[in-house]
C-alpha positions, -999 to +999 in steps of 0.1 A: +012+697-483+044+680-476+059+693-443+096+685-433+097+670-396+119+682-369+140+651-365+153+653-402+190+653-403+219+648-426+215+611-427+177+609-434+148+633-442+113+628-427+081+645-441+046+645-432+024+643-463-013+653-465-038+654-494-012+649-522-019+632-556+016+621-564+049+613-546+083+605-561+107+585-539+143+590-550+167+564-538+156+547-506+124+556-487+101+542-461+065+553-467+040+549-438+003+551-449-019+570-423-048+572-446-080+548-446-073+535-483-044+512-495-017+529-514-007+511-545+030+506-552+027+484-583+002+461-600+003+435-572+011+455-540-004+482-518+006+496-484-024+491-461-036+516-436-010+520-408+014+498-425+047+508-445+071+496-472+107+501-479+108+515-514+134+525-539+131+547-568+094+546-567+064+568-577+032+568-561+004+581-584-026+581-561-043+605-536-026+602-502-049+614-474-020+612-447+013+596-448+049+598-436+079+595-458+116+588-443+140+592-472+177+580-473+206+583-496+219+549-485+203+515-479+190+517-443+196+477-438+233+484-438+252+495-408+261+533-410+287+543-383+284+580-389+246+577-383+252+557-352+277+585-339+252+612-349+225+597-328+247+591-298+259+628-299+228+645-309+196+627-292+186+629-257+195+599-233+174+589-204+198+607-181+186+640-198+151+630-200+148+616-165+174+638-145+158+627-111+154+590-117+187+571-118+169+539-122+163+548-158+199+557-166+210+521-173+191+521-204+209+531-234+178+543-256+180+578-270+153+600-285+151+624-313+133+658-312+094+654-311+071+666-339+035+674-330+009+677-361-027+679-351-037+647-330-002+631-340+030+628-321+060+617-339+095+610-330+125+585-335+145+564-309+178+548-311+194+518-295+229+503-301+228+467-309+223+440-283+204+465-260+167+466-251+144+491-236+125+485-204+096+462-201+065+484-200+028+489-209+018+525-196+006+543-226-023+566-225-024+568-262-025+548-294+013+541-303+028+523-332+064+517-342+081+517-377+116+503-381+136+527-402+172+515-397+189+482-386+170+452-372+148+453-340+125+431-322+092+439-304+088+416-275+055+407-258+053+395-221+026+382-197+043+402-168+070+427-162+095+398-164+117+387-194+109+350-184+072+356-193+080+363-229+056+349-253+060+366-287+090+381-307+082+402-338+113+409-359+113+444-375+135+450-406+136+486-421+100+494-435+082+472-411+053+486-390+039+462-364+004+453-357-015+474-332-006+463-296-035+481-279-070+469-275-103+487-278-097+502-245-062+514-254-047+488-230-013+472-239+004+440-229+039+442-213+062+449-241+098+459-250+118+469-279+151+451-284+179+460-308+196+433-327+219+457-346+223+495-342+187+506-348+164+535-352+125+531-351+099+558-355+070+561-331+038+578-340+011+583-314-026+595-317 
């Protein structure tokens, strides 16, 4: 099964893949492996579970239990002004998401439509370059982020204060960070920071 996702648009197409034996990636694509086995991309490389690669003109000839593919007709490491304008005009701002909480309106983060498939919830976020999300840790679910456009950073803190920063994890397109949550699904204080205009995909279980 290959199911198009609701946040697909004229700049990139996203699809949920389940129990497929072959996948052709034309031009650029970010493939996220949600299965329990690695997905071989060539004789020396494989996408580990809950990790992703930025690929180009590639064919996966292997059973895929679950995966997500985000496809582009352009190189997502390059700035695309038309995509930036699309996100700014089409995705929801914090003012729309939190109409009764003006304290959140200062953050320039934008959210795409949300897709729900079984136990998964998937959506994308956009931030203009040189902006950050709030420092937070309240997640009642397992959440991981995949960089799909631009350059971002995941920051970790010991407290809800930027002066307590202790780790910066740079995220180029195709990069999925390690789990931030522990066995009790507890998170450290963390924040997304956009170096350039950036889109990342969040998936939650």
